[in-house]
N, C-alpha and C positions, 0 to 999 in steps of 0.2 A: 161291653158297654161302648156305645159309639161316642166319640169325643169330637165336639165341634172345636177345631183348633183355634178359630178366631176368638171364640168365647174364652177358651183356656188361656190364650196369650193375653187378652185384655184383663183377665182376672189376676194373672201374675203381676201385671202393672198395678192394678188396684191394691193388691196385697203389699207391694213395695211402697206405694204412695202413702198408705196408712202407717206402715212400719217405719218409713223414713220421710218425715214431714217436708224435707227439702224438695221432694218431687212436686209439692204443691206451689212452689215458688215460680215466678214469672218465666224464668229461663226454660222451664220444662212444659209450658203451656202447649206449644206446638206438638210435642210428643204425645201429650194426653189426647189430642184431637185426631191423631193419625190412626188409620186402620192397618194393623200388622198381620200378615199371614205367615211370617217367619219369626220364630222366637229370637234368633240371633240378630235379626234386623232391629227388633225392639231394644235388645241389650246394647247394640251399637249406637242407636239413637240416644239412649240415656247417657252412655259414656261420652259420646261426642259433646253433648251439652255440658255435662259435669266436668270433663277434663278441660274443655275450653275455658270454663270459668276458673278452674284451678290454675291454669297457665297464666291467666290475666293477674291472678292474685300472687302467683309465684309458687313453684313446686315446693312441697314440704321438704325441709332440710333437717337433718339431725346429725349428731356427732357419730362418725363411723370410724372404727379402729383401722388404722393403716400401718403398713410396714414398708419402708423404702430404704434403699441404699443411697446415702447422701454424702456429699463432701463436707458438710457442716452438721454439727449436732442439732437434732430437733427431737423434742419429747424425751423418751426413755431409750437408753442404749440396750440393744440385744447383744450381750457379750459373746455368746457362743457363735452367733452368726457373724459378728464383726471379726472374731478370731479366724473364722473360716475364710473370710474375705482377705485377711492379712496373709494367710498361708498362700492364697492364690495371687498374692501381690497386687491386689486391688486396693487402692487408697480410698476406701469408702467406709462409712460407718453405717451399720444396720440400725435404723431408728424406728421405734414404735411410737405412734402419736394418734390423737383423735383429730379428724378433720370434719368441719361443718359442711356436709355434702348432701346433694340431692340424689346421689347414687345410693339409695337405701332400699329396704325391702318394699316399702309402700309404692315407690315409683317404679321399681323393677316389676312389680306385679301389674301395674298399669301398662307398662311398655310391652310386656309379653302378651297381654290380652289384646291390646291394639294390633299387635303383629298377627295374632291368630285371626282376629275379625277381618282384617284386610284380606286374608287368604280364604276366608269362608265363602262358600258358594251362595249361601242364603242371606247375604248382606247386600243391600242395594248399592249400585255403583256410586251414587251421589254420597252415600254414607262412607264408602271406602275412601273417596277422594278427601272428604273432611278429616278422616282419621289419619290419612297420609300426611296432611298438613300439620296435624298435631304431633305426630311421632317425631317430627324434626326437633321439637323442644326437649326431647329425651336423649339428645346426643351424648350427654355425659352420664347416662344411666346404662348399666350393663343389661344385656338381653339374657335372661336366665332361663333355665329349663323349668317348666311348670311342676314337674314331679319333685323338684328340689325345694319347693316353697314350704317354709315352716309356718303354716297358718296360725299355729298356737303362739307365735312370737308377736303377733299383731296386738298392739295396745292402743286404744283410742284415748286421746286427751284433748284439751282445748285447742292446741295448735294443729291437730290433724283430724278434727271431728268431721270435716267435709269429706274425708276419704272413706268414711264408714259405708255409705251407700255404694260408692264406686267399687270398693273392694269386695263387697257382697255380690255385686253384679259380676265382677271378675271371677269370683269363686264359682258361680253358676256356669259361666262360660268355660272355664278351664277344667272343671271336673265333670262336665257333660251330664248334669243332673236332669236335663231335659233332652229327650231324644225323639227323633222322627220315627214313626212306625211305618210299616209297609204301605198302609193306605194314605200316608201323608199327614196323619194327625200327630199329636204330641202326647207323650206320657212322661211321668216322672220316673227317672231311671232308678232312683234310690229313695224310698220313703223313709228309711231309717237314718238318713244322713242328718247330722247334727245341725248344719246350717239351715236346711229347709225346715227342720222342726222349730228352730228358733224364729225363723221368719213367720211361720204359721202362728206360733204363740204371740209374737209381737204384733202381728196383724190384728188378732182378736182383741188384745189389750188396747191397742190404739184406736180400734173401731169404737169400743165402749167409752174410751176417754173423750173422743170427739163428739159422740152422739148422746152419751149419758154421763156427763160430768157429775150430775147430782148423785150418782151411785158410787162416787169416789173410787173409780177403778184403779187398781194398783197390783203390783206383785208384792205380796205381804209375807213377812216372816212370822211363823207361828212358834210360840214358846211351848215347850213340853209342859203338860199339865201334871206337875210333880206333886204328889200328896205329901211327900217328905223331902226336905232339902238334903241331898246327898253330899258327900265330900266334894269339894271344888275340883279335885283331881278327876273325879268320875264324870262330872258334868261335861267336861271337855270332850269326852268320848261319845256323847250323844250327837247324832247327825243333825244338821240344820234342816228345818222344814221351810222351804221357800215355795210359795204358791206361784202358779203361772198368772192367774187372774183372780182377784178377789173383788166382789161387788157387794155394796151394802145399801140397804134402804130401811130407815127406821131401825127396828130391832132385828131385821133379817139380814143374813149374810149368805152369799153364794160363792163357793170356791170352785173355779173351773180349772181342770187339768187338761191342757191341750195335748193331744196325742197324734203323732204323725208316723204311722206304721204301714207297711205293705199289706199286712192282714191285721185287722183290729181284733178278730176273734181267734181263738184256739180251736182247732179241729181235733177231736179225740173220740175214736170209736163212733164216727158218724154223728157226733154231738158237738155243737158249737157253744163255746163258753167264753166269757170275758177273761182277759188275762188276770190271773190271781194277783200278781204283783201290782198291777194298776189299781185294782179294787182295794187291796190292802192299803195302798198309799193314800188314796183319796179318803178312805175311811179314817185313817190315822190323822190326816189333816183336820177333818171335820170334828172328830171327837176331842182333839186337843184344843181346838178353837172354842168349842162349845163347852166351856169349863163347868158351867152350872147345869148342864144337861137340860137345856130349855127346849131343844128341838128346833131352834130358830136358825141353825146353821145347816146349809145343804151343800152337797157336793155333786159335781157333774164331770164325767169323763167325756170330753168332746173330741171325737176322732175325725180326721180328714177322710172323706169317702174315697175308697180305692176300687180296684176292679174285683175285689172279693165278692162272692155270691151272697154271703151272709154278713150283715153289719148291724150293730146295735142302734135301735131307734124305737124306744117305747116308754111306757110310764116308769117313773123311778121306783126303787124299792124303799121301804122304810126299815132301816136297820138300827136297832137300839134307840129308836125314837127320832132318828135323823133321816132325811130324804137323801138317797144316793142314787144317781142315775147315770146313764150312758147314752149318748146320742152321736149322730154322724152329721158332719157338715159337708154338703155337696158343693165343691168348688167349681164344678163344670156346668154352671148355669149363668144366666144373665146376672149381673152383680146385684140388681135389685132383689132377686130371689135369694141370694146369699144373705143380704141385709135382712130380709124377712125372716130367715131362719134364726139369725142372731137376735132379732127383736122378740121372736117367740120364746126363746130361752129365758130372756129377762121377764117377759110377761107371765110365763107359767111358773117361774120359780121365785120371783121377787115382788112383782107388782100386785 
């Protein structure tokens, strides 16, 4: 499959702009109008605008645990370390305390990403100069190693919500999920990566929220359709059913499960089949939401198109009275064509 890298890069921007509405704000208008041939140049442009805004507002601070040897008591005394200092005839107290600091994981990730982009060959010189001016404001922040980052420790709240887009960009940069091929085009290095899968899910959900609010797009939780109420202790063992996207019109409901895999189909003895776990999952969602067996709840597995030779794209099945389908969304087209694909899904299954 031939990839037009310009289209690919622009669509990554569109996906980000839907998933993170902050990209639609005035600060980023110039970025939206630029033509990018290098993916890291796009990422550098977004980070340049976003970090400059954050510097003006003040870098995010949080309480960070510290340990220092001090002449006066501060915080909590580390007795063992203090005794060791006394043995060495050092008149110091080993103190443990929390300090309200900008030297935290969030800013450390920004700093190491800026550092990487300044050294990257495919970032424009003017962008590097802008980033060099910004990194000066991170003087009190440690330069960490990317492979030491505990991404699962990141929690977004009201005080650091502006960091969500920035750190998602940092993740894409530091983990090399987009790489250049021999012919100079781009491809996704890891389709199974959780961050890219979440971006794909969020893009689809936010697209429908923006263009079809009348369908009440949301990520809905489905309750198990229990015919008898079991012991409360047993209910807690049932897994939660959280949809990626749920759309509703009148008495019809469409559940979309967004899938981002290197190969959407399983090859077995020269036969291509849907992944059984995906089909079982969407079927379970549909049947538990359609508690009265009306047939008005449909399910769709929506795969991102990959370089695989076989991909699902046909009429849905009717299983136990409900429509269950699988389609493929081709992200390597002009964005208006991507939008057309998403509109057809709604038209065919809801309208």
